[in-house]
Backbone bond lengths (Angstrom), bond angles and torsions (degrees), N, CA, C in turn:
res aa  C-N    CA-C-N  psi(-1)  N-CA   C-N-CA  omega(-1)  CA-C   N-CA-C  phi
1 M - - - 1.468 - - 1.514 111.92 -
2 L 1.334 117.62 -31.94 1.473 120.99 -174.61 1.534 113.09 -91.11
3 D 1.331 117.33 3.31 1.483 119.08 -177.08 1.529 111.18 -56.20
4 A 1.308 117.32 -38.67 1.487 120.43 -176.42 1.526 110.01 -63.57
5 L 1.333 117.25 -35.34 1.458 120.12 177.47 1.508 110.46 -70.05
6 H 1.335 118.12 -43.55 1.458 121.35 -178.58 1.509 112.65 -66.69
7 Q 1.333 117.41 -23.06 1.484 120.37 -179.79 1.518 112.21 -82.16
8 L 1.324 117.19 -9.92 1.472 120.74 178.16 1.521 110.47 -78.06
9 S 1.309 116.98 150.02 1.459 120.41 172.02 1.522 109.17 -69.43
10 T 1.315 116.47 160.98 1.475 120.04 -179.86 1.538 109.82 -59.76
11 R 1.297 116.18 -41.16 1.464 119.51 178.31 1.513 111.81 -61.55
12 S 1.340 116.80 -42.48 1.476 120.47 179.25 1.512 111.21 -65.51
13 L 1.343 115.93 -36.40 1.483 119.09 176.80 1.508 111.02 -61.60
14 R 1.339 116.78 -43.39 1.474 120.94 178.49 1.533 110.04 -62.40
15 T 1.328 117.29 -41.11 1.435 120.87 179.66 1.530 111.00 -65.63
16 L 1.323 116.13 -43.47 1.462 119.70 177.58 1.528 110.97 -62.17
17 A 1.298 117.80 -42.16 1.451 120.08 -179.57 1.526 111.61 -61.74
18 A 1.334 115.90 -40.99 1.459 120.09 178.90 1.537 110.65 -66.11
19 A 1.347 116.76 -40.08 1.473 120.02 -179.68 1.516 110.78 -66.83
20 L 1.297 118.59 -36.34 1.463 122.31 179.29 1.534 111.13 -74.14
21 R 1.304 115.73 -32.50 1.471 120.30 -175.54 1.524 111.15 -72.52
22 D 1.322 116.69 -53.58 1.473 119.01 -176.15 1.524 111.17 -151.59
23 G 1.330 116.77 26.36 1.459 118.12 -177.71 1.519 112.52 -120.21
24 S 1.320 115.89 -141.88 1.473 121.70 -171.66 1.514 114.29 -68.99
25 L 1.324 118.95 -15.38 1.452 121.49 -178.97 1.524 112.93 -109.50
26 S 1.293 117.32 4.45 1.457 121.24 -176.30 1.532 113.05 -70.00
27 S 1.332 116.21 -24.65 1.476 119.69 -176.92 1.513 112.04 -110.86
28 G 1.317 120.56 3.66 1.465 122.56 179.30 1.489 112.54 151.63
29 M 1.353 116.18 170.43 1.463 121.78 -178.26 1.536 110.85 -67.73
30 N 1.305 115.36 140.42 1.476 121.95 179.18 1.522 106.13 -141.32
31 M 1.350 116.16 102.97 1.460 120.28 -174.75 1.506 112.56 -60.12
32 S 1.330 117.78 -35.30 1.455 120.63 -179.68 1.529 109.62 -62.96
33 A 1.360 116.31 -42.61 1.458 120.39 179.95 1.537 110.40 -67.60
34 L 1.323 116.43 -39.77 1.467 120.30 178.90 1.508 111.35 -62.75
35 Q 1.356 118.02 -38.89 1.447 122.15 178.97 1.528 111.34 -67.69
36 Q 1.349 116.74 -36.83 1.451 119.82 176.22 1.521 111.51 -63.30
37 I 1.328 116.29 -33.47 1.464 121.36 -176.47 1.540 110.32 -81.78
38 S 1.327 116.14 -43.83 1.474 118.32 -168.17 1.527 114.49 -123.99
39 G 1.338 118.52 1.91 1.451 120.23 178.10 1.498 113.35 60.11
40 S 1.336 116.76 -126.60 1.477 121.74 -176.07 1.552 112.93 -68.06
41 K 1.325 116.45 -11.59 1.485 120.02 -178.72 1.537 110.35 -90.84
42 A 1.330 117.96 9.93 1.457 121.32 -173.51 1.524 112.23 -61.45
43 F 1.329 119.01 -41.80 1.475 121.07 -178.33 1.532 110.38 -67.53
44 A 1.316 117.92 -40.94 1.470 120.79 176.92 1.530 110.92 -64.19
45 L 1.332 115.55 -38.02 1.478 120.37 -179.80 1.529 108.82 -67.85
46 E 1.319 117.86 -40.85 1.450 120.65 179.60 1.532 109.15 -61.68
47 K 1.297 117.00 -44.82 1.490 121.72 179.66 1.516 110.21 -59.62
48 C 1.327 116.70 -40.45 1.440 121.76 -179.86 1.524 111.35 -64.05
49 I 1.349 116.25 -47.82 1.467 120.72 -178.17 1.532 110.15 -65.62
50 V 1.318 117.73 -42.47 1.464 121.17 179.23 1.549 109.03 -62.26
51 G 1.322 117.24 -41.73 1.449 120.49 178.49 1.515 112.51 -60.76
52 L 1.347 116.94 -41.42 1.455 121.85 179.28 1.532 110.01 -66.47
53 Q 1.307 116.30 -37.80 1.453 120.59 178.01 1.521 111.60 -65.88
54 Q 1.325 115.98 -35.35 1.473 121.17 -179.27 1.515 111.67 -67.51
55 I 1.308 117.25 -25.99 1.477 118.50 177.36 1.536 111.33 -93.54
56 G 1.355 116.06 10.24 1.452 120.21 170.39 1.513 116.26 105.42
57 M 1.315 119.46 4.44 1.472 120.37 -179.52 1.531 110.19 -83.62
58 T 1.317 115.41 138.03 1.478 121.91 176.41 1.516 108.76 -87.97
59 P 1.358 117.41 163.51 1.450 120.38 175.18 1.520 113.35 -53.06
60 A 1.325 116.17 -39.02 1.492 120.11 179.70 1.508 110.94 -64.84
61 Q 1.348 116.83 -38.25 1.461 119.32 178.24 1.510 113.03 -69.79
62 I 1.339 116.06 -39.06 1.461 119.90 176.41 1.530 110.25 -64.88
63 S 1.333 115.36 -34.37 1.476 120.05 174.61 1.514 110.64 -60.34
64 L 1.314 116.46 -44.21 1.479 120.10 179.25 1.537 110.34 -62.76
65 L 1.353 115.07 -38.60 1.478 119.10 178.84 1.516 110.25 -62.50
66 G 1.339 116.29 -44.59 1.454 119.41 179.18 1.506 112.45 -60.53
67 D 1.348 116.74 -44.58 1.457 120.36 177.49 1.534 112.58 -63.78
68 A 1.331 115.52 -35.41 1.465 120.53 -179.35 1.538 110.53 -65.37
69 I 1.325 116.79 -41.71 1.462 120.61 177.81 1.519 110.33 -64.17
70 A 1.350 115.88 -42.32 1.473 120.27 178.77 1.540 110.63 -64.04
71 D 1.347 116.85 -41.44 1.470 120.67 -179.56 1.537 109.71 -63.93
72 A 1.328 116.45 -39.97 1.471 120.14 179.79 1.520 110.91 -62.86
73 R 1.331 116.27 -38.38 1.481 118.86 177.69 1.536 111.17 -66.45
74 D 1.319 116.61 -41.42 1.448 119.87 -179.23 1.508 111.08 -65.31
75 A 1.340 116.39 -29.85 1.466 119.66 -178.52 1.521 112.24 -83.68
76 S 1.335 116.93 -8.45 1.455 121.33 -178.18 1.520 108.77 -123.20
77 P 1.345 117.53 90.57 1.485 121.16 -175.53 1.536 109.94 -61.23
78 Q 1.300 114.55 158.53 1.456 122.85 177.60 1.558 110.00 -64.13
79 P 1.333 117.67 143.06 1.470 119.23 179.45 1.523 114.46 -52.16
80 S 1.354 116.25 -32.24 1.463 119.83 -178.25 1.517 111.95 -63.76
81 S 1.328 118.15 -21.15 1.469 121.48 178.50 1.526 112.00 -90.94
82 L 1.340 116.01 -10.08 1.478 120.16 -176.72 1.532 112.69 -105.88
83 F 1.328 116.86 -27.10 1.448 120.15 -174.50 1.551 109.96 -133.91
84 D 1.334 115.63 143.85 1.461 119.19 178.58 1.553 107.89 -149.59
85 L 1.306 115.49 132.81 1.483 119.88 179.18 1.504 110.85 -74.81
86 V 1.338 114.93 143.24 1.473 122.09 172.20 1.510 107.05 -122.36
87 L 1.319 116.96 98.91 1.468 123.35 -178.07 1.520 108.35 -107.77
88 S 1.326 116.92 121.85 1.457 122.32 -179.93 1.513 110.80 -114.81
89 G 1.308 115.89 139.54 1.467 120.33 179.56 1.513 110.83 145.23
90 P 1.326 117.55 -166.88 1.480 121.19 179.99 1.525 111.54 -58.38
91 D 1.306 115.98 144.53 1.465 120.73 179.39 1.512 111.28 -69.18
92 V 1.343 114.64 142.79 1.467 121.54 176.02 1.511 106.24 -130.48
93 P 1.350 118.49 130.29 1.467 119.79 -178.55 1.522 112.37 -53.97
94 G 1.328 115.59 130.77 1.443 121.30 175.50 1.512 115.66 86.34
95 I 1.346 117.63 -5.31 1.465 120.69 -178.34 1.534 107.33 -119.09
96 P 1.318 118.78 113.39 1.469 121.26 178.58 1.528 111.40 -65.32
97 T 1.323 117.06 135.14 1.460 121.85 175.13 1.510 107.81 -121.40
98 A 1.348 115.27 167.90 1.459 120.45 -177.68 1.515 109.03 -148.27
99 D 1.325 115.46 154.12 1.445 122.67 172.25 1.510 107.76 -83.32
100 T 1.374 115.91 113.86 1.469 118.86 -175.76 1.535 110.88 -58.24
101 A 1.326 116.25 -37.66 1.482 118.38 178.94 1.520 110.91 -60.73
102 A 1.344 117.04 -42.70 1.466 120.02 179.90 1.508 111.43 -63.96
103 V 1.334 117.15 -39.68 1.463 120.76 178.33 1.531 109.88 -63.71
104 M 1.343 116.49 -42.96 1.471 119.90 178.56 1.509 111.35 -61.56
105 Q 1.330 116.98 -44.06 1.478 121.12 -179.70 1.519 110.68 -63.52
106 A 1.325 117.17 -38.38 1.481 120.05 178.65 1.513 110.53 -64.44
107 L 1.323 117.36 -39.81 1.458 119.71 177.28 1.529 111.42 -64.31
108 I 1.331 116.20 -40.76 1.469 119.68 -178.93 1.530 110.34 -63.86
109 E 1.329 116.60 -32.76 1.476 119.04 177.94 1.523 112.33 -63.90
110 E 1.339 116.81 -22.84 1.457 120.49 178.91 1.518 113.03 -85.40
111 A 1.334 117.33 -12.93 1.474 121.31 -172.82 1.521 111.53 -67.08
112 S 1.319 115.99 137.39 1.465 120.66 176.43 1.531 112.67 -129.60
113 S 1.354 116.97 -22.13 1.470 118.16 -176.35 1.524 113.49 -131.53
114 Q 1.330 117.90 -36.25 1.470 118.36 -173.52 1.537 110.42 -154.64
115 V 1.337 113.95 138.84 1.468 120.44 170.32 1.539 108.36 -130.88
116 L 1.316 114.67 124.75 1.463 121.11 175.76 1.519 108.12 -110.06
117 L 1.317 116.30 126.50 1.461 122.03 179.92 1.521 108.81 -122.55
118 V 1.305 117.01 120.15 1.459 121.90 -178.11 1.519 107.44 -119.14
119 G 1.349 116.34 128.45 1.462 118.30 -178.44 1.506 113.11 -157.95
120 Y 1.322 114.73 166.85 1.437 122.57 -177.63 1.528 111.82 -99.41
121 A 1.328 116.55 -47.40 1.458 121.05 -177.57 1.511 110.71 -126.01
122 V 1.346 116.30 145.78 1.461 122.24 179.28 1.534 107.46 -130.81
123 H 1.328 116.47 132.68 1.460 121.97 176.66 1.514 108.64 -146.15
124 N 1.331 115.75 132.31 1.445 122.44 179.67 1.538 111.41 53.87
125 G 1.325 113.43 46.82 1.475 119.02 -179.77 1.519 112.31 -64.52
126 Q 1.318 119.47 -22.31 1.466 121.13 179.93 1.523 110.34 -53.20
127 R 1.318 117.58 -38.95 1.468 121.25 178.06 1.509 112.57 -81.41
128 L 1.324 116.20 -44.94 1.463 120.45 -175.90 1.534 112.82 -63.34
129 F 1.343 115.14 -35.92 1.477 119.54 -173.63 1.530 112.76 -103.46
130 K 1.333 116.63 9.65 1.478 119.78 -177.90 1.529 111.92 -58.50
131 R 1.310 116.70 -46.76 1.473 120.26 -177.13 1.526 110.76 -69.41
132 L 1.341 116.87 -36.58 1.458 120.92 178.35 1.544 110.45 -64.37
133 A 1.336 116.61 -42.41 1.459 119.98 179.44 1.527 110.69 -64.12
134 A 1.316 116.08 -41.50 1.464 120.88 178.46 1.541 109.47 -64.20
135 R 1.324 117.45 -39.02 1.456 120.37 177.80 1.513 112.03 -62.67
136 M 1.326 115.59 -38.04 1.479 119.35 177.10 1.502 111.56 -65.09
137 E 1.335 117.05 -40.71 1.444 120.85 -179.18 1.539 111.29 -65.01
138 G 1.345 115.74 -38.94 1.456 119.14 -177.23 1.491 114.62 -85.19
139 L 1.346 117.21 -11.69 1.462 121.07 -176.64 1.529 107.83 -132.95
140 P 1.333 117.24 87.44 1.466 121.24 -174.38 1.529 114.42 -56.75
141 S 1.337 117.64 -26.06 1.461 121.12 -178.78 1.537 113.29 -77.14
142 L 1.329 117.43 -10.97 1.448 120.84 -176.33 1.528 112.10 -76.19
143 H 1.322 116.53 120.62 1.463 123.07 -179.85 1.528 108.93 -103.94
144 V 1.302 116.67 123.19 1.485 121.38 -176.72 1.542 108.31 -114.96
145 V 1.320 114.38 129.42 1.471 120.62 179.77 1.525 109.02 -126.30
146 F 1.325 116.44 128.79 1.448 122.53 172.93 1.536 107.73 -106.16
147 C 1.338 116.02 137.62 1.458 121.79 168.04 1.523 104.78 -119.56
148 L 1.343 116.32 111.21 1.464 121.93 -173.28 1.500 111.55 -128.16
149 D 1.323 114.44 156.43 1.437 120.64 176.40 1.521 110.33 -81.89
150 I 1.310 116.40 127.15 1.476 121.06 173.96 1.529 106.58 -112.95
151 P 1.337 118.69 101.26 1.454 121.32 -171.93 1.538 111.93 -88.14
152 R 1.286 113.67 154.06 1.478 120.90 167.28 1.524 106.24 -94.33
153 K 1.325 116.66 110.03 1.447 120.18 -175.78 1.534 109.89 -72.11
154 K 1.316 114.40 159.18 1.447 120.74 -176.59 1.536 111.27 -57.48
155 N 1.283 115.81 133.47 1.493 124.58 178.59 1.536 112.77 70.33
156 D 1.342 118.05 7.98 1.467 119.59 175.53 1.506 109.44 -85.16
157 T 1.349 116.00 111.57 1.458 120.77 -177.54 1.532 111.38 -101.90
158 S 1.328 116.71 14.79 1.473 120.93 -179.91 1.535 110.78 -62.35
159 L 1.327 115.36 155.71 1.478 119.40 171.42 1.511 110.26 -60.89
160 S 1.311 115.25 148.66 1.475 119.15 -178.30 1.502 111.81 -57.77
161 N 1.371 117.79 -43.43 1.452 119.16 -177.96 1.514 112.90 -66.54
162 E 1.348 117.34 -23.90 1.466 119.88 176.20 1.540 110.36 -74.28
163 I 1.311 116.61 -38.86 1.472 120.82 177.72 1.544 109.18 -63.16
164 V 1.317 115.19 -43.10 1.477 119.99 179.71 1.516 110.64 -64.83
165 R 1.349 117.51 -40.43 1.466 121.55 179.41 1.517 110.40 -62.49
166 R 1.351 117.33 -43.55 1.466 120.63 -179.88 1.521 110.57 -66.26
167 F 1.340 117.22 -39.80 1.451 120.01 179.13 1.519 111.50 -62.60
168 G 1.357 117.04 -43.16 1.444 120.41 179.00 1.517 111.65 -62.31
169 Q 1.316 118.50 -42.35 1.455 122.44 178.61 1.529 110.68 -63.84
170 E 1.338 116.54 -41.88 1.458 120.20 -179.16 1.529 110.87 -68.61
171 F 1.330 117.93 -39.95 1.446 120.95 178.43 1.529 110.42 -61.47
172 K 1.320 115.36 -45.21 1.469 119.30 -179.59 1.521 111.95 -65.53
173 A 1.338 116.71 -40.05 1.458 119.70 -176.10 1.525 114.19 -81.00
174 K 1.332 117.46 -36.02 1.462 119.94 -172.05 1.540 114.38 -106.17
175 H 1.337 116.60 -22.98 1.459 118.32 -170.77 1.534 115.46 -120.64
176 W 1.301 117.56 -15.09 1.454 118.67 -178.37 1.509 111.12 -111.22
177 P 1.335 120.02 117.13 1.464 121.72 -172.15 1.535 114.61 -92.57
178 G 1.317 118.16 2.27 1.457 119.83 -175.40 1.519 113.76 -109.99
179 T 1.316 114.85 168.83 1.471 120.95 177.18 1.535 110.82 -90.53
180 K 1.321 117.14 -30.07 1.459 120.93 176.00 1.533 107.22 -83.54
181 L 1.330 116.73 122.49 1.448 120.41 -169.73 1.527 112.97 -94.43
182 P 1.325 116.70 144.66 1.453 120.08 174.30 1.508 111.45 -80.87
183 E 1.306 117.56 177.59 1.455 123.58 171.30 1.517 106.80 -92.08
184 L 1.326 118.26 139.88 1.444 121.94 -178.93 1.536 109.84 -127.38
185 L 1.323 115.22 123.37 1.468 122.21 -179.55 1.522 110.02 -118.20
186 Y 1.345 117.14 155.59 1.457 121.49 177.93 1.519 109.47 -149.20
187 D 1.326 115.54 165.05 1.465 122.53 178.47 1.529 108.30 -94.35
188 P 1.320 119.85 113.31 1.466 122.74 -177.09 1.529 112.43 -60.31
189 R 1.317 118.33 -23.73 1.482 120.32 -178.59 1.517 112.35 -63.64
190 S 1.356 117.22 -21.65 1.460 120.25 179.95 1.518 112.07 -67.97
191 L 1.334 116.67 -12.76 1.473 121.44 -176.36 1.518 112.21 -106.87
192 S 1.317 117.56 8.20 1.456 121.42 -178.31 1.521 110.68 -58.77
193 D 1.354 116.20 143.73 1.459 121.26 176.62 1.529 112.26 -72.95
194 S 1.329 116.90 -17.28 1.455 121.79 -177.45 1.524 110.04 -101.06
195 W 1.316 117.23 125.38 1.452 120.52 179.99 1.524 111.86 -61.59
196 D 1.305 117.83 -34.25 1.460 120.53 -176.72 1.538 111.40 -76.37
197 R 1.318 118.65 -7.52 1.457 121.93 177.30 1.522 111.73 -110.89
198 R 1.322 115.89 -8.79 1.483 118.85 -174.89 1.529 109.97 -79.22
199 S 1.314 115.93 146.03 1.458 122.04 177.69 1.512 109.76 -138.37
200 S 1.331 115.96 172.71 1.452 120.48 179.34 1.514 110.20 -125.24
201 L 1.319 116.43 146.29 1.458 121.39 169.14 1.519 105.59 -86.45
202 H 1.323 115.00 95.88 1.461 120.58 -167.81 1.522 113.78 -105.98
203 A 1.320 117.72 -4.28 1.478 121.06 -179.17 1.525 109.95 -69.52
204 K 1.347 115.09 153.66 1.458 120.42 176.73 1.513 109.27 -137.24
205 C 1.298 117.57 115.38 1.472 120.44 178.07 1.526 109.45 -160.86
206 V 1.334 114.11 159.85 1.459 122.54 173.55 1.522 106.31 -130.93
207 V 1.316 116.20 128.76 1.478 120.53 -178.96 1.515 108.94 -124.66
208 V 1.316 116.70 130.13 1.467 122.95 -177.21 1.530 110.00 -114.11
209 D 1.308 115.66 122.70 1.475 122.44 172.37 1.513 113.14 54.49
210 R 1.334 118.38 26.64 1.455 122.96 177.50 1.527 113.05 60.39
211 R 1.340 116.66 21.24 1.479 118.78 -175.94 1.538 113.16 -133.13
212 I 1.321 117.69 -20.88 1.448 120.79 178.79 1.535 108.55 -133.00
213 A 1.332 116.59 133.38 1.466 120.47 -179.58 1.526 110.19 -130.59
214 L 1.318 115.26 140.24 1.464 122.03 169.58 1.539 105.33 -110.21
215 I 1.319 116.72 113.14 1.455 121.17 177.26 1.530 106.18 -107.72
216 T 1.327 117.61 124.54 1.461 119.47 -166.24 1.510 110.82 -148.71
217 S 1.319 115.39 160.08 1.476 121.04 172.66 1.530 112.02 -81.99
218 A 1.343 117.51 -9.41 1.446 122.62 -172.03 1.519 112.23 -80.01
219 N 1.324 116.66 129.55 1.452 123.08 171.29 1.528 109.59 -76.50
220 F 1.329 116.01 173.66 1.463 121.49 175.51 1.524 109.86 -86.31
221 T 1.329 114.59 63.73 1.469 120.48 177.65 1.517 106.62 -132.75
222 E 1.331 115.50 156.08 1.466 119.23 178.33 1.514 112.57 -61.94
223 A 1.349 116.63 -39.93 1.455 120.39 179.51 1.510 110.79 -60.56
224 A 1.313 116.37 -46.98 1.464 120.99 -177.92 1.515 111.98 -68.89
225 Q 1.317 116.33 -40.35 1.445 120.82 -175.10 1.533 113.10 -77.03
226 Q 1.345 118.16 -23.56 1.448 119.39 -171.17 1.526 114.33 -129.38
227 R 1.335 120.92 -21.14 1.478 119.79 -173.20 1.520 113.39 -124.36
228 N 1.286 118.44 -37.24 1.478 120.38 -174.87 1.516 112.57 -65.13
229 I 1.344 114.72 164.20 1.458 120.27 167.96 1.537 106.90 -84.80
230 E 1.320 115.72 111.76 1.460 121.87 -177.60 1.518 108.91 -130.52
231 A 1.313 116.81 154.18 1.451 122.37 178.37 1.524 110.41 -129.65
232 G 1.289 116.49 135.90 1.473 119.88 179.12 1.514 110.80 -152.60
233 V 1.293 115.87 177.70 1.474 120.55 179.09 1.530 107.89 -144.38
234 I 1.330 115.72 137.25 1.472 122.32 171.14 1.511 107.56 -90.66
235 V 1.327 116.24 130.43 1.453 121.71 -178.81 1.529 109.23 -118.51
236 R 1.319 116.09 127.31 1.455 121.24 177.72 1.539 111.35 -118.13
237 Y 1.319 116.23 21.39 1.468 120.78 -179.51 1.518 107.43 -92.07
238 P 1.364 117.83 109.66 1.441 121.86 -170.83 1.547 115.29 -53.26
239 L 1.322 118.60 -43.84 1.458 120.77 -178.16 1.515 111.17 -64.97
240 F 1.325 119.03 -37.87 1.445 123.80 175.93 1.525 111.35 -64.23
241 V 1.341 116.38 -48.78 1.448 121.61 -177.82 1.524 110.46 -64.79
242 E 1.325 117.17 -42.65 1.462 120.17 -179.93 1.541 110.67 -62.57
243 R 1.290 116.38 -36.83 1.481 119.03 178.49 1.508 111.52 -67.05
244 L 1.340 116.51 -37.92 1.459 121.12 177.43 1.507 111.09 -63.10
245 V 1.329 117.47 -50.75 1.479 120.50 177.84 1.507 110.66 -60.95
246 G 1.317 116.36 -43.51 1.468 120.84 -178.27 1.507 113.01 -58.25
247 Y 1.328 116.71 -33.28 1.464 119.23 -179.58 1.529 110.55 -64.68
248 F 1.303 117.88 -46.93 1.456 120.63 -178.26 1.548 111.15 -70.65
249 E 1.320 116.11 -33.63 1.465 119.18 175.42 1.502 110.58 -66.06
250 A 1.343 118.57 -38.44 1.434 122.50 178.68 1.532 111.22 -68.49
251 L 1.331 117.62 -36.37 1.467 120.90 175.65 1.532 109.11 -62.47
252 K 1.318 117.67 -40.60 1.469 120.18 178.55 1.530 111.37 -67.71
253 A 1.346 116.43 -45.80 1.460 121.50 -177.03 1.524 111.67 -63.02
254 S 1.347 116.24 -32.24 1.462 119.76 -177.25 1.533 112.28 -89.51
255 G 1.339 116.52 0.78 1.448 120.32 178.30 1.507 113.98 83.87
256 Q 1.327 117.88 7.52 1.458 120.09 -179.37 1.518 112.29 -84.89
257 L 1.341 117.25 -12.46 1.452 123.33 166.19 1.528 106.52 -117.10
258 S 1.310 117.08 135.13 1.455 121.42 -177.11 1.516 110.30 -112.38
259 Y 1.323 115.58 161.98 1.460 122.89 -176.51 1.512 110.28 -90.26
260 C 1.354 116.97 133.00 1.452 122.92 175.51 1.535 107.65 -109.31
261 S 1.317 117.67 118.68 1.451 120.70 -176.68 1.510 110.31 -73.81
262 L 1.337 115.13 139.25 1.456 123.40 176.02 1.518 111.43 -108.95
263 Q 1.298 118.11 6.76 1.448 121.98 -179.47 1.540 111.64 -79.55
């Protein structure tokens, strides 16, 4: 019965609601008014309104229904405003591509309170994280957290805490260009002595201010960020982004992610 209402544009729904509330349709059906509102859909719209009246709804109540449908649309943005593909690699006619590094830098420029970076591999971070480090220096309130994989390399029998210490020193010396240091977390299971218990922190994403996320196949390396064929998506859906951040925060709170000192 409500299909005719759902087929109207949001603007037409608002116009219909006003006409039913205190305008040309408040005292009865008017085909001319219906045609002005819905064009060729006027007869279907008339049938819809008459049907609603037959089950006891007044014009004022149908007006509220029209406004409610319009309000629901306004509260639910179109998918195109919430999600966007980030495809990196050779150009293909008709398919937009993007430099993943440029997308990441653009997101960092929007950051005001928090940046979460999750990745598996890091190479030449001095260049990749230069803008992020500068943003931290210029914005004292900005909290930056890295969640990175710290692997136990083949035949490395060092104690786990020694491997973590070396990784922290290398990250600070080779990959971090700033004096203000970020927080660095890792999954201790990646350092297990047993191959069948060892795991990797293999996720890759960047989250800004708990409201925008880039989820991507690209590691934090120049090849991945600028040359490789990589696929990702930018997400601006708050509930989705909050759930993503909440997962890593819960891993930290439960002790399943550990702190790596950069001092």
